[in-house]
C-alpha positions in Angstrom: 4.2 -18.6 -12.4 5.4 -16.4 -9.6 2.5 -13.9 -9.6 2.4 -11.8 -6.4 -0.3 -9.7 -4.8 -0.3 -7.6 -1.6 -3.3 -5.7 -0.1 -3.2 -3.6 3.0 -5.7 -1.5 5.0 -4.4 0.8 7.8 -6.3 3.2 10.2 -4.6 5.0 13.0 -5.9 7.9 15.0 -5.8 9.8 18.3 -9.0 11.1 19.9 -8.0 14.3 21.8 -10.7 15.6 24.2 -9.4 19.1 24.9 -11.8 19.8 27.8 -11.1 16.4 29.4 -7.6 15.2 28.7 -7.8 12.0 30.7 -10.3 10.6 28.2 -7.9 11.2 25.2 -6.6 8.0 23.7 -5.0 6.4 20.6 -6.7 3.8 18.4 -6.0 2.0 15.3 -6.5 -1.2 13.2 -4.9 -2.7 10.2 -4.7 -5.9 8.1 -2.8 -7.2 5.1 -3.3 -10.1 2.7 -0.4 -11.4 0.6 -0.6 -14.1 -2.1 2.1 -15.8 -4.0 1.3 -18.1 -6.9 3.9 -20.9 -6.7 2.5 -22.7 -9.8 -0.6 -22.3 -11.9 -2.5 -24.5 -9.5 -0.9 -23.7 -6.1 -0.9 -20.5 -4.2 0.4 -19.5 -0.7 -1.6 -16.9 1.2 -0.3 -14.9 4.2 -2.7 -12.8 6.4 -2.0 -10.4 9.2 -4.0 -8.0 11.4 -3.6 -5.8 14.4 -5.6 -3.5 16.6 -4.6 -0.7 19.0 -6.8 0.7 21.8 -6.8 1.6 25.5 -8.8 0.3 28.4 -11.8 2.5 29.1 -12.8 2.5 32.7 -16.3 4.0 33.2 -16.5 4.7 29.5 -20.3 5.2 29.4 -20.1 7.8 32.2 -17.3 9.7 30.3 -19.4 10.0 27.2 -22.6 10.9 29.0 -21.0 13.9 30.9 -21.5 12.6 34.4 -19.6 15.0 36.8 -16.8 13.8 39.0 -15.7 10.9 36.8 -11.9 10.4 36.9 -10.2 8.1 34.5 -6.9 6.6 35.7 -4.5 3.9 34.6 -5.5 3.5 30.9 -3.0 0.8 29.6 -2.6 0.3 25.9 -4.1 -2.8 24.5 -2.4 -4.2 21.4 -3.7 -7.3 19.6 -2.0 -8.9 16.6 -2.3 -12.0 14.6 -1.0 -13.8 11.5 -2.2 -16.6 9.4 -1.0 -18.7 6.5 -2.6 -21.0 4.0 -2.0 -23.1 0.9 -4.6 -23.5 -1.9 -4.4 -26.2 -4.4 -6.6 -26.1 -7.5 -7.4 -29.1 -9.7 -9.9 -29.9 -12.3 -13.3 -29.4 -10.7 -12.1 -29.1 -7.1 -10.1 -26.8 -4.7 -8.3 -27.8 -1.5 -7.2 -25.2 1.1 -5.3 -25.7 4.3 -4.8 -22.8 6.7 -3.9 -21.8 10.3 -3.7 -18.7 12.4 -2.5 -17.3 15.7 -3.5 -14.2 17.7 -1.8 -12.6 20.7 -3.1 -9.7 22.9 -0.8 -7.5 25.0 -1.8 -5.0 27.7 0.1 -2.1 29.3 3.7 -2.1 30.2 5.6 -4.4 30.3 4.1 -6.2 27.3 2.8 -9.6 28.6 0.8 -12.0 26.4 -2.6 -12.5 28.0 -4.5 -14.5 25.3 -3.6 -16.7 22.4 -5.9 -18.4 19.9 
């Protein structure tokens, strides 16, 4: 068969507070789904995702306009993950096996802090 499909969604941005530069920050998120039909009844799926943000110390105080709030040390937080699965179709039933892994990195140097 050999049919293929790839879908992706990507959002990247940078919030720039002109009157309070310390609160400016990047953010983003994305994911993709790929599928390859090995045979008429068997398909391989690959999934991936990521997110990009910063730590936000005292974030409620920043957005509410409280005076004398200083934001320092805003490390980047990057989270990414992948997954894969196989789907087998047969007459009247479908069997799927899948697994996934996620890692989260903060600041510099990049050090894994969580894994699922």
